[in-house]
N, CA, C, O and CB atoms as a CASP TS submission, in Angstrom:
PFRMAT TS
TARGET T0000
AUTHOR 0000-0000-0000
METHOD Language model
MODEL 1
PARENT N/A
ATOM      1  N   UNK     1      57.383 -32.815  72.748  1.00  0.00           N
ATOM      2  CA  UNK     1      57.719 -34.196  73.113  1.00  0.00           C
ATOM      3  C   UNK     1      58.465 -34.863  71.967  1.00  0.00           C
ATOM      4  O   UNK     1      58.319 -34.472  70.809  1.00  0.00           O
ATOM      5  CB  UNK     1      56.442 -35.002  73.471  1.00  0.00           C
ATOM      6  N   UNK     2      59.217 -35.810  72.277  1.00  0.00           N
ATOM      7  CA  UNK     2      59.972 -36.550  71.287  1.00  0.00           C
ATOM      8  C   UNK     2      59.142 -37.601  70.593  1.00  0.00           C
ATOM      9  O   UNK     2      57.998 -37.868  70.963  1.00  0.00           O
ATOM     10  CB  UNK     2      61.157 -37.185  71.919  1.00  0.00           C
ATOM     11  N   UNK     3      59.738 -38.189  69.586  1.00  0.00           N
ATOM     12  CA  UNK     3      59.059 -39.282  68.897  1.00  0.00           C
ATOM     13  C   UNK     3      59.258 -40.582  69.678  1.00  0.00           C
ATOM     14  O   UNK     3      59.940 -40.589  70.703  1.00  0.00           O
ATOM     15  CB  UNK     3      59.585 -39.428  67.441  1.00  0.00           C
ATOM     16  N   UNK     4      58.670 -41.678  69.202  1.00  0.00           N
ATOM     17  CA  UNK     4      58.767 -42.957  69.886  1.00  0.00           C
ATOM     18  C   UNK     4      60.231 -43.369  69.992  1.00  0.00           C
ATOM     19  O   UNK     4      61.000 -43.263  69.037  1.00  0.00           O
ATOM     20  CB  UNK     4      57.945 -44.039  69.150  1.00  0.00           C
ATOM     21  N   UNK     5      60.590 -43.841  71.181  1.00  0.00           N
ATOM     22  CA  UNK     5      61.947 -44.311  71.507  1.00  0.00           C
ATOM     23  C   UNK     5      62.977 -43.199  71.391  1.00  0.00           C
ATOM     24  O   UNK     5      64.153 -43.463  71.144  1.00  0.00           O
ATOM     25  CB  UNK     5      62.341 -45.466  70.593  1.00  0.00           C
ATOM     26  N   UNK     6      62.547 -41.972  71.566  1.00  0.00           N
ATOM     27  CA  UNK     6      63.436 -40.812  71.536  1.00  0.00           C
ATOM     28  C   UNK     6      63.870 -40.536  72.964  1.00  0.00           C
ATOM     29  O   UNK     6      63.150 -40.858  73.910  1.00  0.00           O
ATOM     30  CB  UNK     6      62.736 -39.554  70.897  1.00  0.00           C
ATOM     31  N   UNK     7      65.034 -39.946  73.121  1.00  0.00           N
ATOM     32  CA  UNK     7      65.546 -39.680  74.482  1.00  0.00           C
ATOM     33  C   UNK     7      64.731 -38.619  75.202  1.00  0.00           C
ATOM     34  O   UNK     7      64.863 -38.477  76.418  1.00  0.00           O
ATOM     35  CB  UNK     7      67.008 -39.240  74.423  1.00  0.00           C
ATOM     36  N   UNK     8      63.883 -37.860  74.488  1.00  0.00           N
ATOM     37  CA  UNK     8      63.082 -36.808  75.111  1.00  0.00           C
ATOM     38  C   UNK     8      61.741 -37.304  75.619  1.00  0.00           C
ATOM     39  O   UNK     8      61.002 -36.527  76.225  1.00  0.00           O
ATOM     40  CB  UNK     8      62.861 -35.693  74.137  1.00  0.00           C
ATOM     41  N   UNK     9      61.391 -38.583  75.394  1.00  0.00           N
ATOM     42  CA  UNK     9      60.091 -39.092  75.781  1.00  0.00           C
ATOM     43  C   UNK     9      59.846 -38.964  77.301  1.00  0.00           C
ATOM     44  O   UNK     9      58.750 -38.594  77.723  1.00  0.00           O
ATOM     45  CB  UNK     9      59.964 -40.545  75.349  1.00  0.00           C
ATOM     46  N   UNK    10      60.851 -39.266  78.102  1.00  0.00           N
ATOM     47  CA  UNK    10      60.625 -39.320  79.539  1.00  0.00           C
ATOM     48  C   UNK    10      61.163 -38.124  80.292  1.00  0.00           C
ATOM     49  O   UNK    10      61.025 -38.071  81.514  1.00  0.00           O
ATOM     50  CB  UNK    10      61.231 -40.545  80.088  1.00  0.00           C
ATOM     51  N   UNK    11      61.761 -37.178  79.629  1.00  0.00           N
ATOM     52  CA  UNK    11      62.424 -36.093  80.348  1.00  0.00           C
ATOM     53  C   UNK    11      61.456 -35.234  81.159  1.00  0.00           C
ATOM     54  O   UNK    11      61.793 -34.822  82.269  1.00  0.00           O
ATOM     55  CB  UNK    11      63.171 -35.223  79.375  1.00  0.00           C
ATOM     56  N   UNK    12      60.282 -34.958  80.642  1.00  0.00           N
ATOM     57  CA  UNK    12      59.341 -34.137  81.367  1.00  0.00           C
ATOM     58  C   UNK    12      58.834 -34.859  82.617  1.00  0.00           C
ATOM     59  O   UNK    12      58.771 -34.248  83.683  1.00  0.00           O
ATOM     60  CB  UNK    12      58.177 -33.752  80.464  1.00  0.00           C
ATOM     61  N   UNK    13      58.475 -36.128  82.519  1.00  0.00           N
ATOM     62  CA  UNK    13      57.948 -36.837  83.681  1.00  0.00           C
ATOM     63  C   UNK    13      59.036 -37.107  84.690  1.00  0.00           C
ATOM     64  O   UNK    13      58.773 -37.114  85.893  1.00  0.00           O
ATOM     65  CB  UNK    13      57.295 -38.142  83.262  1.00  0.00           C
ATOM     66  N   UNK    14      60.260 -37.329  84.227  1.00  0.00           N
ATOM     67  CA  UNK    14      61.380 -37.547  85.147  1.00  0.00           C
ATOM     68  C   UNK    14      61.667 -36.246  85.906  1.00  0.00           C
ATOM     69  O   UNK    14      61.989 -36.282  87.094  1.00  0.00           O
ATOM     70  CB  UNK    14      62.654 -38.033  84.374  1.00  0.00           C
ATOM     71  N   UNK    15      61.557 -35.139  85.249  1.00  0.00           N
ATOM     72  CA  UNK    15      61.731 -33.838  85.904  1.00  0.00           C
ATOM     73  C   UNK    15      60.655 -33.635  86.956  1.00  0.00           C
ATOM     74  O   UNK    15      60.951 -33.184  88.063  1.00  0.00           O
ATOM     75  CB  UNK    15      61.691 -32.691  84.870  1.00  0.00           C
ATOM     76  N   UNK    16      59.403 -33.964  86.627  1.00  0.00           N
ATOM     77  CA  UNK    16      58.311 -33.847  87.581  1.00  0.00           C
ATOM     78  C   UNK    16      58.527 -34.709  88.788  1.00  0.00           C
ATOM     79  O   UNK    16      58.377 -34.239  89.916  1.00  0.00           O
ATOM     80  CB  UNK    16      57.012 -34.203  86.937  1.00  0.00           C
ATOM     81  N   UNK    17      58.882 -35.979  88.584  1.00  0.00           N
ATOM     82  CA  UNK    17      59.062 -36.916  89.721  1.00  0.00           C
ATOM     83  C   UNK    17      60.221 -36.470  90.595  1.00  0.00           C
ATOM     84  O   UNK    17      60.158 -36.620  91.815  1.00  0.00           O
ATOM     85  CB  UNK    17      59.309 -38.366  89.216  1.00  0.00           C
ATOM     86  N   UNK    18      61.290 -35.922  89.998  1.00  0.00           N
ATOM     87  CA  UNK    18      62.401 -35.462  90.845  1.00  0.00           C
ATOM     88  C   UNK    18      61.981 -34.267  91.689  1.00  0.00           C
ATOM     89  O   UNK    18      62.352 -34.180  92.860  1.00  0.00           O
ATOM     90  CB  UNK    18      63.622 -35.093  89.982  1.00  0.00           C
ATOM     91  N   UNK    19      61.212 -33.342  91.113  1.00  0.00           N
ATOM     92  CA  UNK    19      60.692 -32.215  91.881  1.00  0.00           C
ATOM     93  C   UNK    19      59.785 -32.684  92.993  1.00  0.00           C
ATOM     94  O   UNK    19      59.884 -32.208  94.124  1.00  0.00           O
ATOM     95  CB  UNK    19      59.947 -31.253  90.979  1.00  0.00           C
ATOM     96  N   UNK    20      58.902 -33.612  92.681  1.00  0.00           N
ATOM     97  CA  UNK    20      57.971 -34.105  93.699  1.00  0.00           C
ATOM     98  C   UNK    20      58.707 -34.828  94.820  1.00  0.00           C
ATOM     99  O   UNK    20      58.305 -34.737  95.980  1.00  0.00           O
ATOM    100  CB  UNK    20      56.938 -35.038  93.068  1.00  0.00           C
ATOM    101  N   UNK    21      59.765 -35.536  94.495  1.00  0.00           N
ATOM    102  CA  UNK    21      60.530 -36.209  95.516  1.00  0.00           C
ATOM    103  C   UNK    21      61.211 -35.211  96.451  1.00  0.00           C
ATOM    104  O   UNK    21      61.210 -35.396  97.668  1.00  0.00           O
ATOM    105  CB  UNK    21      61.558 -37.118  94.877  1.00  0.00           C
ATOM    106  N   UNK    22      61.782 -34.168  95.890  1.00  0.00           N
ATOM    107  CA  UNK    22      62.457 -33.158  96.715  1.00  0.00           C
ATOM    108  C   UNK    22      61.461 -32.314  97.522  1.00  0.00           C
ATOM    109  O   UNK    22      61.698 -32.024  98.694  1.00  0.00           O
ATOM    110  CB  UNK    22      63.310 -32.244  95.829  1.00  0.00           C
ATOM    111  N   UNK    23      60.347 -31.923  96.891  1.00  0.00           N
ATOM    112  CA  UNK    23      59.407 -31.027  97.555  1.00  0.00           C
ATOM    113  C   UNK    23      58.429 -31.736  98.479  1.00  0.00           C
ATOM    114  O   UNK    23      57.831 -31.087  99.337  1.00  0.00           O
ATOM    115  CB  UNK    23      58.644 -30.261  96.533  1.00  0.00           C
ATOM    116  N   UNK    24      58.241 -33.059  98.333  1.00  0.00           N
ATOM    117  CA  UNK    24      57.236 -33.737  99.154  1.00  0.00           C
ATOM    118  C   UNK    24      57.772 -35.026  99.778  1.00  0.00           C
ATOM    119  O   UNK    24      57.765 -35.161 101.002  1.00  0.00           O
ATOM    120  CB  UNK    24      56.005 -34.047  98.317  1.00  0.00           C
ATOM    121  N   UNK    25      58.232 -35.964  98.970  1.00  0.00           N
ATOM    122  CA  UNK    25      58.475 -37.298  99.444  1.00  0.00           C
ATOM    123  C   UNK    25      59.667 -37.401 100.405  1.00  0.00           C
ATOM    124  O   UNK    25      59.638 -38.211 101.331  1.00  0.00           O
ATOM    125  CB  UNK    25      58.688 -38.193  98.281  1.00  0.00           C
ATOM    126  N   UNK    26      60.701 -36.598 100.199  1.00  0.00           N
ATOM    127  CA  UNK    26      61.879 -36.673 101.052  1.00  0.00           C
ATOM    128  C   UNK    26      61.718 -35.895 102.364  1.00  0.00           C
ATOM    129  O   UNK    26      62.609 -35.938 103.212  1.00  0.00           O
ATOM    130  CB  UNK    26      63.080 -36.156 100.302  1.00  0.00           C
ATOM    131  N   UNK    27      60.618 -35.199 102.540  1.00  0.00           N
ATOM    132  CA  UNK    27      60.470 -34.349 103.717  1.00  0.00           C
ATOM    133  C   UNK    27      59.858 -35.042 104.926  1.00  0.00           C
ATOM    134  O   UNK    27      60.020 -34.562 106.048  1.00  0.00           O
ATOM    135  CB  UNK    27      59.642 -33.177 103.369  1.00  0.00           C
ATOM    136  N   UNK    28      59.166 -36.144 104.733  1.00  0.00           N
ATOM    137  CA  UNK    28      58.569 -36.837 105.861  1.00  0.00           C
ATOM    138  C   UNK    28      58.289 -38.306 105.542  1.00  0.00           C
ATOM    139  O   UNK    28      58.429 -38.739 104.399  1.00  0.00           O
ATOM    140  CB  UNK    28      57.289 -36.142 106.276  1.00  0.00           C
ATOM    141  N   UNK    29      57.892 -39.064 106.563  1.00  0.00           N
ATOM    142  CA  UNK    29      57.548 -40.464 106.366  1.00  0.00           C
ATOM    143  C   UNK    29      56.063 -40.597 106.689  1.00  0.00           C
ATOM    144  O   UNK    29      55.542 -39.939 107.589  1.00  0.00           O
ATOM    145  CB  UNK    29      58.435 -41.421 107.266  1.00  0.00           C
ATOM    146  N   UNK    30      55.407 -41.450 105.943  1.00  0.00           N
ATOM    147  CA  UNK    30      53.965 -41.686 106.141  1.00  0.00           C
ATOM    148  C   UNK    30      53.780 -43.066 106.768  1.00  0.00           C
ATOM    149  O   UNK    30      54.510 -44.015 106.483  1.00  0.00           O
ATOM    150  CB  UNK    30      53.174 -41.581 104.781  1.00  0.00           C
ATOM    151  N   UNK    31      52.763 -43.132 107.639  1.00  0.00           N
ATOM    152  CA  UNK    31      52.519 -44.385 108.366  1.00  0.00           C
ATOM    153  C   UNK    31      51.750 -45.391 107.511  1.00  0.00           C
ATOM    154  O   UNK    31      51.894 -46.598 107.704  1.00  0.00           O
ATOM    155  CB  UNK    31      51.745 -44.104 109.660  1.00  0.00           C
ATOM    156  N   UNK    32      50.936 -44.912 106.570  1.00  0.00           N
ATOM    157  CA  UNK    32      50.142 -45.794 105.729  1.00  0.00           C
ATOM    158  C   UNK    32      50.230 -45.403 104.279  1.00  0.00           C
ATOM    159  O   UNK    32      50.607 -44.275 103.961  1.00  0.00           O
ATOM    160  CB  UNK    32      48.707 -45.793 106.171  1.00  0.00           C
ATOM    161  N   UNK    33      49.894 -46.301 103.408  1.00  0.00           N
ATOM    162  CA  UNK    33      49.859 -45.975 101.970  1.00  0.00           C
ATOM    163  C   UNK    33      48.749 -44.972 101.672  1.00  0.00           C
ATOM    164  O   UNK    33      48.870 -44.164 100.751  1.00  0.00           O
ATOM    165  CB  UNK    33      49.656 -47.258 101.124  1.00  0.00           C
ATOM    166  N   UNK    34      47.694 -45.020 102.430  1.00  0.00           N
ATOM    167  CA  UNK    34      46.574 -44.108 102.223  1.00  0.00           C
ATOM    168  C   UNK    34      47.039 -42.690 102.546  1.00  0.00           C
ATOM    169  O   UNK    34      46.720 -41.763 101.802  1.00  0.00           O
ATOM    170  CB  UNK    34      45.343 -44.510 103.104  1.00  0.00           C
ATOM    171  N   UNK    35      47.775 -42.500 103.619  1.00  0.00           N
ATOM    172  CA  UNK    35      48.296 -41.177 103.963  1.00  0.00           C
ATOM    173  C   UNK    35      49.236 -40.668 102.879  1.00  0.00           C
ATOM    174  O   UNK    35      49.191 -39.490 102.525  1.00  0.00           O
ATOM    175  CB  UNK    35      49.022 -41.219 105.313  1.00  0.00           C
ATOM    176  N   UNK    36      50.079 -41.535 102.351  1.00  0.00           N
ATOM    177  CA  UNK    36      50.980 -41.153 101.261  1.00  0.00           C
ATOM    178  C   UNK    36      50.178 -40.793  99.995  1.00  0.00           C
ATOM    179  O   UNK    36      50.475 -39.802  99.328  1.00  0.00           O
ATOM    180  CB  UNK    36      51.977 -42.305 100.959  1.00  0.00           C
ATOM    181  N   UNK    37      49.182 -41.593  99.682  1.00  0.00           N
ATOM    182  CA  UNK    37      48.364 -41.323  98.509  1.00  0.00           C
ATOM    183  C   UNK    37      47.641 -39.984  98.659  1.00  0.00           C
ATOM    184  O   UNK    37      47.542 -39.229  97.691  1.00  0.00           O
ATOM    185  CB  UNK    37      47.352 -42.459  98.286  1.00  0.00           C
ATOM    186  N   UNK    38      47.135 -39.679  99.853  1.00  0.00           N
ATOM    187  CA  UNK    38      46.471 -38.398 100.095  1.00  0.00           C
ATOM    188  C   UNK    38      47.445 -37.231  99.984  1.00  0.00           C
ATOM    189  O   UNK    38      47.101 -36.177  99.450  1.00  0.00           O
ATOM    190  CB  UNK    38      45.816 -38.396 101.472  1.00  0.00           C
ATOM    191  N   UNK    39      48.641 -37.420 100.481  1.00  0.00           N
ATOM    192  CA  UNK    39      49.659 -36.344 100.367  1.00  0.00           C
ATOM    193  C   UNK    39      50.035 -36.119  98.907  1.00  0.00           C
ATOM    194  O   UNK    39      50.190 -34.973  98.485  1.00  0.00           O
ATOM    195  CB  UNK    39      50.935 -36.696 101.193  1.00  0.00           C
ATOM    196  N   UNK    40      50.185 -37.183  98.132  1.00  0.00           N
ATOM    197  CA  UNK    40      50.501 -37.018  96.705  1.00  0.00           C
ATOM    198  C   UNK    40      49.354 -36.348  95.975  1.00  0.00           C
ATOM    199  O   UNK    40      49.580 -35.504  95.108  1.00  0.00           O
ATOM    200  CB  UNK    40      50.813 -38.376  96.055  1.00  0.00           C
ATOM    201  N   UNK    41      48.136 -36.709  96.309  1.00  0.00           N
ATOM    202  CA  UNK    41      46.979 -36.064  95.677  1.00  0.00           C
ATOM    203  C   UNK    41      46.963 -34.585  95.971  1.00  0.00           C
ATOM    204  O   UNK    41      46.803 -33.765  95.067  1.00  0.00           O
ATOM    205  CB  UNK    41      45.674 -36.701  96.149  1.00  0.00           C
ATOM    206  N   UNK    42      47.129 -34.239  97.243  1.00  0.00           N
ATOM    207  CA  UNK    42      47.168 -32.837  97.622  1.00  0.00           C
ATOM    208  C   UNK    42      48.279 -32.059  96.919  1.00  0.00           C
ATOM    209  O   UNK    42      48.084 -30.926  96.479  1.00  0.00           O
ATOM    210  CB  UNK    42      47.335 -32.722  99.106  1.00  0.00           C
ATOM    211  N   UNK    43      49.447 -32.694  96.825  1.00  0.00           N
ATOM    212  CA  UNK    43      50.563 -32.071  96.117  1.00  0.00           C
ATOM    213  C   UNK    43      50.219 -31.778  94.662  1.00  0.00           C
ATOM    214  O   UNK    43      50.467 -30.686  94.152  1.00  0.00           O
ATOM    215  CB  UNK    43      51.790 -32.963  96.187  1.00  0.00           C
ATOM    216  N   UNK    44      49.647 -32.773  94.014  1.00  0.00           N
ATOM    217  CA  UNK    44      49.308 -32.623  92.586  1.00  0.00           C
ATOM    218  C   UNK    44      48.183 -31.615  92.360  1.00  0.00           C
ATOM    219  O   UNK    44      48.318 -30.674  91.577  1.00  0.00           O
ATOM    220  CB  UNK    44      48.905 -33.973  91.997  1.00  0.00           C
ATOM    221  N   UNK    45      47.082 -31.831  93.055  1.00  0.00           N
ATOM    222  CA  UNK    45      45.883 -31.044  92.780  1.00  0.00           C
ATOM    223  C   UNK    45      45.890 -29.633  93.368  1.00  0.00           C
ATOM    224  O   UNK    45      45.336 -28.701  92.784  1.00  0.00           O
ATOM    225  CB  UNK    45      44.703 -31.771  93.296  1.00  0.00           C
ATOM    226  N   UNK    46      46.527 -29.492  94.536  1.00  0.00           N
ATOM    227  CA  UNK    46      46.483 -28.188  95.205  1.00  0.00           C
ATOM    228  C   UNK    46      47.766 -27.390  94.960  1.00  0.00           C
ATOM    229  O   UNK    46      47.698 -26.233  94.546  1.00  0.00           O
ATOM    230  CB  UNK    46      46.263 -28.373  96.713  1.00  0.00           C
ATOM    231  N   UNK    47      48.907 -27.979  95.204  1.00  0.00           N
ATOM    232  CA  UNK    47      50.166 -27.238  95.088  1.00  0.00           C
ATOM    233  C   UNK    47      50.659 -27.142  93.672  1.00  0.00           C
ATOM    234  O   UNK    47      50.825 -26.036  93.158  1.00  0.00           O
ATOM    235  CB  UNK    47      51.219 -27.875  95.931  1.00  0.00           C
ATOM    236  N   UNK    48      50.898 -28.250  93.025  1.00  0.00           N
ATOM    237  CA  UNK    48      51.548 -28.239  91.690  1.00  0.00           C
ATOM    238  C   UNK    48      50.678 -27.635  90.629  1.00  0.00           C
ATOM    239  O   UNK    48      51.146 -26.811  89.843  1.00  0.00           O
ATOM    240  CB  UNK    48      51.922 -29.638  91.270  1.00  0.00           C
ATOM    241  N   UNK    49      49.410 -28.024  90.583  1.00  0.00           N
ATOM    242  CA  UNK    49      48.547 -27.564  89.521  1.00  0.00           C
ATOM    243  C   UNK    49      47.926 -26.177  89.732  1.00  0.00           C
ATOM    244  O   UNK    49      47.495 -25.545  88.768  1.00  0.00           O
ATOM    245  CB  UNK    49      47.477 -28.544  89.335  1.00  0.00           C
ATOM    246  N   UNK    50      47.878 -25.709  90.955  1.00  0.00           N
ATOM    247  CA  UNK    50      47.208 -24.431  91.205  1.00  0.00           C
ATOM    248  C   UNK    50      48.115 -23.332  91.728  1.00  0.00           C
ATOM    249  O   UNK    50      47.985 -22.187  91.294  1.00  0.00           O
ATOM    250  CB  UNK    50      46.107 -24.637  92.169  1.00  0.00           C
ATOM    251  N   UNK    51      49.023 -23.629  92.637  1.00  0.00           N
ATOM    252  CA  UNK    51      49.786 -22.571  93.291  1.00  0.00           C
ATOM    253  C   UNK    51      51.259 -22.480  92.914  1.00  0.00           C
ATOM    254  O   UNK    51      51.882 -21.439  93.121  1.00  0.00           O
ATOM    255  CB  UNK    51      49.691 -22.748  94.733  1.00  0.00           C
ATOM    256  N   UNK    52      51.823 -23.545  92.366  1.00  0.00           N
ATOM    257  CA  UNK    52      53.255 -23.537  92.025  1.00  0.00           C
ATOM    258  C   UNK    52      53.462 -22.669  90.801  1.00  0.00           C
ATOM    259  O   UNK    52      52.703 -22.742  89.834  1.00  0.00           O
ATOM    260  CB  UNK    52      53.790 -24.983  91.770  1.00  0.00           C
ATOM    261  N   UNK    53      54.513 -21.834  90.853  1.00  0.00           N
ATOM    262  CA  UNK    53      54.834 -20.997  89.710  1.00  0.00           C
ATOM    263  C   UNK    53      55.523 -21.852  88.661  1.00  0.00           C
ATOM    264  O   UNK    53      56.346 -22.709  88.983  1.00  0.00           O
ATOM    265  CB  UNK    53      55.726 -19.796  90.124  1.00  0.00           C
ATOM    266  N   UNK    54      55.174 -21.608  87.393  1.00  0.00           N
ATOM    267  CA  UNK    54      55.716 -22.371  86.284  1.00  0.00           C
ATOM    268  C   UNK    54      56.513 -21.470  85.366  1.00  0.00           C
ATOM    269  O   UNK    54      56.066 -20.381  85.005  1.00  0.00           O
ATOM    270  CB  UNK    54      54.602 -23.066  85.513  1.00  0.00           C
ATOM    271  N   UNK    55      57.708 -21.934  84.985  1.00  0.00           N
ATOM    272  CA  UNK    55      58.563 -21.112  84.137  1.00  0.00           C
ATOM    273  C   UNK    55      57.949 -20.877  82.762  1.00  0.00           C
ATOM    274  O   UNK    55      58.181 -19.828  82.161  1.00  0.00           O
ATOM    275  CB  UNK    55      59.923 -21.761  83.988  1.00  0.00           C
ATOM    276  N   UNK    56      57.194 -21.800  82.266  1.00  0.00           N
ATOM    277  CA  UNK    56      56.587 -21.656  80.930  1.00  0.00           C
ATOM    278  C   UNK    56      55.414 -20.671  80.948  1.00  0.00           C
ATOM    279  O   UNK    56      54.923 -20.279  79.889  1.00  0.00           O
ATOM    280  CB  UNK    56      56.107 -23.026  80.412  1.00  0.00           C
ATOM    281  N   UNK    57      54.971 -20.275  82.116  1.00  0.00           N
ATOM    282  CA  UNK    57      53.859 -19.317  82.246  1.00  0.00           C
ATOM    283  C   UNK    57      54.380 -17.951  82.708  1.00  0.00           C
ATOM    284  O   UNK    57      53.613 -17.139  83.226  1.00  0.00           O
ATOM    285  CB  UNK    57      52.792 -19.851  83.245  1.00  0.00           C
ATOM    286  N   UNK    58      55.657 -17.700  82.524  1.00  0.00           N
ATOM    287  CA  UNK    58      56.196 -16.422  82.910  1.00  0.00           C
ATOM    288  C   UNK    58      56.352 -16.305  84.435  1.00  0.00           C
ATOM    289  O   UNK    58      56.224 -15.211  84.985  1.00  0.00           O
ATOM    290  CB  UNK    58      55.310 -15.316  82.385  1.00  0.00           C
ATOM    291  N   UNK    59      56.629 -17.432  85.120  1.00  0.00           N
ATOM    292  CA  UNK    59      56.774 -17.491  86.570  1.00  0.00           C
ATOM    293  C   UNK    59      55.492 -17.120  87.294  1.00  0.00           C
ATOM    294  O   UNK    59      55.543 -16.624  88.419  1.00  0.00           O
ATOM    295  CB  UNK    59      57.887 -16.581  87.014  1.00  0.00           C
ATOM    296  N   UNK    60      54.336 -17.352  86.668  1.00  0.00           N
ATOM    297  CA  UNK    60      53.051 -17.143  87.297  1.00  0.00           C
ATOM    298  C   UNK    60      52.448 -18.482  87.674  1.00  0.00           C
ATOM    299  O   UNK    60      52.801 -19.525  87.124  1.00  0.00           O
ATOM    300  CB  UNK    60      52.110 -16.361  86.374  1.00  0.00           C
ATOM    301  N   UNK    61      51.531 -18.426  88.623  1.00  0.00           N
ATOM    302  CA  UNK    61      50.769 -19.635  88.911  1.00  0.00           C
ATOM    303  C   UNK    61      49.768 -19.842  87.774  1.00  0.00           C
ATOM    304  O   UNK    61      49.441 -18.882  87.076  1.00  0.00           O
ATOM    305  CB  UNK    61      50.042 -19.537  90.303  1.00  0.00           C
ATOM    306  N   UNK    62      49.277 -21.055  87.570  1.00  0.00           N
ATOM    307  CA  UNK    62      48.289 -21.249  86.522  1.00  0.00           C
ATOM    308  C   UNK    62      47.055 -20.401  86.676  1.00  0.00           C
ATOM    309  O   UNK    62      46.499 -19.935  85.681  1.00  0.00           O
ATOM    310  CB  UNK    62      47.895 -22.659  86.472  1.00  0.00           C
ATOM    311  N   UNK    63      46.608 -20.188  87.914  1.00  0.00           N
ATOM    312  CA  UNK    63      45.424 -19.354  88.153  1.00  0.00           C
ATOM    313  C   UNK    63      45.711 -17.910  87.774  1.00  0.00           C
ATOM    314  O   UNK    63      44.885 -17.272  87.121  1.00  0.00           O
ATOM    315  CB  UNK    63      44.982 -19.440  89.628  1.00  0.00           C
ATOM    316  N   UNK    64      46.871 -17.379  88.172  1.00  0.00           N
ATOM    317  CA  UNK    64      47.243 -16.004  87.823  1.00  0.00           C
ATOM    318  C   UNK    64      47.408 -15.855  86.318  1.00  0.00           C
ATOM    319  O   UNK    64      47.023 -14.835  85.746  1.00  0.00           O
ATOM    320  CB  UNK    64      48.539 -15.597  88.538  1.00  0.00           C
ATOM    321  N   UNK    65      47.980 -16.868  85.678  1.00  0.00           N
ATOM    322  CA  UNK    65      48.155 -16.822  84.227  1.00  0.00           C
ATOM    323  C   UNK    65      46.822 -16.781  83.522  1.00  0.00           C
ATOM    324  O   UNK    65      46.677 -16.052  82.541  1.00  0.00           O
ATOM    325  CB  UNK    65      48.959 -18.017  83.745  1.00  0.00           C
ATOM    326  N   UNK    66      45.855 -17.526  83.977  1.00  0.00           N
ATOM    327  CA  UNK    66      44.529 -17.501  83.384  1.00  0.00           C
ATOM    328  C   UNK    66      43.840 -16.166  83.559  1.00  0.00           C
ATOM    329  O   UNK    66      43.082 -15.739  82.688  1.00  0.00           O
ATOM    330  CB  UNK    66      43.684 -18.582  83.974  1.00  0.00           C
ATOM    331  N   UNK    67      44.094 -15.504  84.672  1.00  0.00           N
ATOM    332  CA  UNK    67      43.501 -14.186  84.921  1.00  0.00           C
ATOM    333  C   UNK    67      44.025 -13.145  83.946  1.00  0.00           C
ATOM    334  O   UNK    67      43.261 -12.314  83.454  1.00  0.00           O
ATOM    335  CB  UNK    67      43.781 -13.740  86.351  1.00  0.00           C
ATOM    336  N   UNK    68      45.311 -13.182  83.666  1.00  0.00           N
ATOM    337  CA  UNK    68      45.922 -12.118  82.821  1.00  0.00           C
ATOM    338  C   UNK    68      45.911 -12.458  81.333  1.00  0.00           C
ATOM    339  O   UNK    68      46.118 -11.582  80.493  1.00  0.00           O
ATOM    340  CB  UNK    68      47.365 -11.866  83.260  1.00  0.00           C
ATOM    341  N   UNK    69      45.675 -13.705  81.014  1.00  0.00           N
ATOM    342  CA  UNK    69      45.693 -14.127  79.609  1.00  0.00           C
ATOM    343  C   UNK    69      44.289 -14.046  79.019  1.00  0.00           C
ATOM    344  O   UNK    69      43.290 -14.295  79.695  1.00  0.00           O
ATOM    345  CB  UNK    69      46.251 -15.567  79.475  1.00  0.00           C
ATOM    346  N   UNK    70      44.246 -13.693  77.751  1.00  0.00           N
ATOM    347  CA  UNK    70      42.967 -13.718  77.042  1.00  0.00           C
ATOM    348  C   UNK    70      43.009 -14.822  76.052  1.00  0.00           C
ATOM    349  O   UNK    70      44.031 -15.076  75.416  1.00  0.00           O
ATOM    350  CB  UNK    70      42.660 -12.381  76.352  1.00  0.00           C
ATOM    351  N   UNK    71      41.885 -15.486  75.919  1.00  0.00           N
ATOM    352  CA  UNK    71      41.785 -16.601  74.976  1.00  0.00           C
ATOM    353  C   UNK    71      41.090 -16.109  73.733  1.00  0.00           C
ATOM    354  O   UNK    71      39.999 -15.543  73.801  1.00  0.00           O
ATOM    355  CB  UNK    71      41.027 -17.810  75.591  1.00  0.00           C
ATOM    356  N   UNK    72      41.718 -16.324  72.602  1.00  0.00           N
ATOM    357  CA  UNK    72      41.143 -15.978  71.341  1.00  0.00           C
ATOM    358  C   UNK    72      40.629 -17.224  70.619  1.00  0.00           C
ATOM    359  O   UNK    72      41.395 -18.156  70.371  1.00  0.00           O
ATOM    360  CB  UNK    72      42.156 -15.243  70.493  1.00  0.00           C
ATOM    361  N   UNK    73      39.372 -17.245  70.291  1.00  0.00           N
ATOM    362  CA  UNK    73      38.780 -18.357  69.622  1.00  0.00           C
ATOM    363  C   UNK    73      38.564 -17.958  68.189  1.00  0.00           C
ATOM    364  O   UNK    73      37.927 -16.945  67.899  1.00  0.00           O
ATOM    365  CB  UNK    73      37.477 -18.795  70.294  1.00  0.00           C
ATOM    366  N   UNK    74      39.107 -18.776  67.276  1.00  0.00           N
ATOM    367  CA  UNK    74      38.980 -18.435  65.868  1.00  0.00           C
ATOM    368  C   UNK    74      37.667 -18.928  65.282  1.00  0.00           C
ATOM    369  O   UNK    74      37.402 -18.721  64.097  1.00  0.00           O
ATOM    370  CB  UNK    74      40.140 -19.008  65.087  1.00  0.00           C
TER
END
């Protein structure tokens, strides 16, 4: 991450919001704010954090990465 008032401060969250907009928000309309909030929660907790492949993890899902990775505690 960048330092304070650096151009890199917002790049990661802006990238996330643009992906979320393309993958979730632009695909349908919700009748209530509660339905939208539930859809966003499901996207974050189920799809993005558990099943979506991440380039920084070697194109593995976080769960698959944890299975193949070993943690060394010093």
